[in-house]
C-alpha positions in Angstrom: 65.9 -25.9 -137.7 67.8 -29.2 -137.9 66.9 -32.5 -136.4 68.7 -33.2 -133.1 69.7 -36.8 -134.0 70.4 -36.5 -138.0 71.0 -32.8 -138.5 68.4 -33.1 -141.4 65.8 -30.5 -142.0 63.4 -30.7 -139.2 59.7 -31.4 -140.1 58.1 -31.4 -136.6 58.9 -30.6 -132.8 58.4 -33.3 -130.1 55.2 -32.2 -128.2 56.7 -33.3 -124.8 60.2 -32.3 -124.7 60.6 -30.0 -127.7 63.3 -31.6 -129.7 63.4 -30.9 -133.5 62.4 -34.0 -135.6 63.3 -34.8 -139.2 60.9 -37.3 -141.2 62.7 -40.2 -140.1 62.5 -39.4 -136.1 58.9 -38.0 -136.2 56.4 -40.4 -135.1 52.6 -39.8 -134.0 51.6 -40.6 -130.4 48.2 -42.0 -129.3 46.9 -38.4 -129.4 48.3 -37.7 -132.8 50.9 -35.3 -131.6 54.5 -35.8 -132.7 57.0 -37.3 -130.2 60.6 -38.2 -130.4 60.6 -41.4 -128.3 58.4 -44.0 -126.6 59.3 -42.3 -123.4 58.0 -39.1 -124.4 54.8 -40.6 -125.9 54.3 -42.3 -122.4 54.9 -39.2 -120.5 52.4 -37.1 -122.8 49.8 -39.8 -122.3 50.4 -39.5 -118.4 50.1 -35.8 -118.5 46.8 -36.0 -120.4 45.3 -38.4 -118.1 46.4 -36.1 -115.2 44.7 -33.2 -116.8 41.6 -35.1 -117.5 41.5 -36.1 -113.8 42.1 -32.5 -112.8 39.2 -31.2 -114.7 37.0 -33.9 -113.5 37.8 -33.1 -109.9 37.3 -29.2 -110.8 33.7 -30.1 -112.2 33.0 -32.0 -108.9 34.2 -29.1 -106.7 32.1 -26.8 -108.6 28.8 -29.0 -108.0 29.7 -29.5 -104.4 30.2 -25.8 -103.8 26.8 -25.0 -105.6 25.1 -27.4 -103.4 26.8 -26.0 -100.1 25.8 -22.4 -101.2 22.2 -23.7 -101.5 22.2 -25.4 -98.3 23.7 -22.2 -96.5 21.0 -20.2 -98.2 18.2 -22.5 -96.9 19.5 -22.4 -93.5 20.1 -18.6 -93.5 16.5 -18.1 -94.8 15.2 -20.4 -91.9 17.3 -18.3 -89.5 15.6 -15.1 -90.9 12.2 -16.5 -90.4 13.1 -17.7 -86.9 14.6 -14.4 -86.0 11.4 -12.7 -87.3 9.2 -14.7 -84.8 11.6 -15.3 -81.8 14.0 -12.4 -81.8 12.3 -9.4 -83.6 15.4 -7.6 -84.2 15.7 -5.8 -87.5 19.5 -6.1 -88.0 19.4 -9.9 -87.3 16.5 -10.4 -89.7 18.0 -8.3 -92.4 21.6 -9.9 -91.8 20.4 -13.4 -92.2 18.1 -12.8 -95.0 20.9 -10.8 -96.8 23.3 -13.8 -96.1 20.5 -16.1 -97.7 20.4 -13.9 -100.9 24.2 -13.8 -101.2 24.4 -17.7 -100.9 21.7 -18.1 -103.5 23.6 -16.0 -105.9 26.8 -17.8 -105.1 25.1 -21.0 -105.6 23.7 -19.8 -109.1 27.3 -18.8 -110.1 29.0 -22.2 -109.1 26.2 -23.9 -110.8 26.9 -21.8 -114.2 30.5 -22.5 -113.7 29.8 -26.4 -113.4 27.5 -26.4 -116.4 30.3 -24.7 -118.5 32.8 -27.2 -117.6 30.6 -30.2 -118.4 32.0 -32.0 -121.5 
Protein backbone atom coordinates (compact mmCIF):
# COMPACT_ATOMS: atom_id res chain seq x y z
CA UNK A 1 0.00 0.00 0.00
CA UNK A 2 1.28 3.49 -0.82
CA UNK A 3 1.01 6.70 1.21
CA UNK A 4 -1.83 8.92 0.06
CA UNK A 5 0.35 12.08 0.09
CA UNK A 6 3.89 10.95 -0.82
CA UNK A 7 3.40 7.69 -2.76
CA UNK A 8 5.99 6.06 -0.49
CA UNK A 9 5.48 2.70 1.19
CA UNK A 10 2.80 2.97 3.89
CA UNK A 11 3.69 2.05 7.46
CA UNK A 12 0.35 2.84 9.10
CA UNK A 13 -3.29 3.62 8.44
CA UNK A 14 -5.13 6.62 9.91
CA UNK A 15 -7.36 5.36 12.73
CA UNK A 16 -10.09 7.86 11.84
CA UNK A 17 -10.28 8.21 8.06
CA UNK A 18 -8.38 5.10 6.90
CA UNK A 19 -5.78 6.82 4.69
CA UNK A 20 -2.46 5.07 4.18
CA UNK A 21 0.44 6.87 5.88
CA UNK A 22 4.20 6.81 5.31
CA UNK A 23 6.73 7.33 8.12
CA UNK A 24 6.74 11.11 7.50
CA UNK A 25 2.94 11.47 7.62
CA UNK A 26 2.18 9.17 10.56
CA UNK A 27 1.86 10.87 13.93
CA UNK A 28 0.42 9.36 17.09
CA UNK A 29 -2.70 10.88 18.62
CA UNK A 30 -3.40 11.36 22.33
CA UNK A 31 -4.69 7.77 22.45
CA UNK A 32 -1.51 6.43 20.78
CA UNK A 33 -3.30 5.62 17.54
CA UNK A 34 -1.90 6.82 14.23
CA UNK A 35 -3.67 9.72 12.52
CA UNK A 36 -2.98 11.71 9.37
CA UNK A 37 -3.92 15.20 10.59
CA UNK A 38 -4.86 17.26 13.59
CA UNK A 39 -8.48 17.22 12.39
CA UNK A 40 -8.53 13.41 12.45
CA UNK A 41 -6.90 13.44 15.91
CA UNK A 42 -9.55 15.85 17.21
CA UNK A 43 -12.35 13.81 15.67
CA UNK A 44 -10.92 10.61 17.17
CA UNK A 45 -10.72 12.22 20.61
CA UNK A 46 -14.30 13.51 20.26
CA UNK A 47 -15.50 10.03 19.28
CA UNK A 48 -13.70 8.48 22.27
CA UNK A 49 -15.35 10.94 24.65
CA UNK A 50 -18.75 10.24 23.11
CA UNK A 51 -18.21 6.49 23.52
CA UNK A 52 -17.27 6.93 27.19
CA UNK A 53 -20.42 9.02 27.76
CA UNK A 54 -22.57 6.34 26.13
CA UNK A 55 -21.00 3.65 28.31
CA UNK A 56 -21.52 5.76 31.44
CA UNK A 57 -25.18 6.37 30.59
CA UNK A 58 -25.64 2.66 29.87
CA UNK A 59 -24.30 1.82 33.32
CA UNK A 60 -26.64 4.34 34.96
CA UNK A 61 -29.56 2.93 32.99
CA UNK A 62 -28.79 -0.62 34.12
CA UNK A 63 -28.66 0.44 37.79
CA UNK A 64 -31.91 2.41 37.41
CA UNK A 65 -33.60 -0.59 35.77
CA UNK A 66 -32.46 -2.88 38.60
CA UNK A 67 -33.82 -0.44 41.19
CA UNK A 68 -37.13 -0.13 39.33
CA UNK A 69 -37.49 -3.93 39.14
CA UNK A 70 -36.83 -4.31 42.87
CA UNK A 71 -39.35 -1.55 43.61
CA UNK A 72 -41.99 -3.24 41.45
CA UNK A 73 -41.19 -6.58 43.10
CA UNK A 74 -41.82 -5.07 46.51
CA UNK A 75 -45.09 -3.52 45.38
CA UNK A 76 -46.22 -6.79 43.79
CA UNK A 77 -45.34 -8.73 46.93
CA UNK A 78 -47.32 -6.20 48.97
CA UNK A 79 -50.25 -6.61 46.59
CA UNK A 80 -50.04 -10.39 46.97
CA UNK A 81 -50.17 -10.08 50.77
CA UNK A 82 -53.02 -7.59 50.50
CA UNK A 83 -54.89 -9.89 48.15
CA UNK A 84 -54.42 -12.75 50.63
CA UNK A 85 -56.21 -10.80 53.36
CA UNK A 86 -58.70 -8.61 51.49
CA UNK A 87 -59.54 -10.46 48.26
CA UNK A 88 -58.81 -14.14 48.85
CA UNK A 89 -58.90 -15.16 45.21
CA UNK A 90 -56.26 -17.69 44.30
CA UNK A 91 -55.65 -16.32 40.80
CA UNK A 92 -55.03 -12.77 42.06
CA UNK A 93 -52.68 -13.94 44.81
CA UNK A 94 -50.75 -16.23 42.46
CA UNK A 95 -50.55 -13.57 39.73
CA UNK A 96 -49.21 -10.82 41.99
CA UNK A 97 -46.79 -13.22 43.71
CA UNK A 98 -45.60 -14.45 40.30
CA UNK A 99 -45.07 -10.87 39.14
CA UNK A 100 -43.01 -10.26 42.26
CA UNK A 101 -40.77 -13.23 41.50
CA UNK A 102 -40.32 -12.14 37.89
CA UNK A 103 -39.41 -8.59 38.97
CA UNK A 104 -36.85 -9.90 41.47
CA UNK A 105 -35.28 -12.05 38.74
CA UNK A 106 -35.18 -9.08 36.37
CA UNK A 107 -33.61 -6.89 39.06
CA UNK A 108 -30.90 -9.48 39.65
CA UNK A 109 -30.29 -9.69 35.90
CA UNK A 110 -29.98 -5.90 35.51
CA UNK A 111 -27.76 -5.71 38.59
CA UNK A 112 -25.40 -8.32 37.15
CA UNK A 113 -25.24 -6.40 33.88
CA UNK A 114 -24.41 -3.20 35.75
CA UNK A 115 -21.65 -4.93 37.75
CA UNK A 116 -20.11 -6.32 34.57
CA UNK A 117 -20.07 -2.86 32.95
CA UNK A 118 -18.46 -1.19 35.96
CA UNK A 119 -14.92 -0.06 35.05
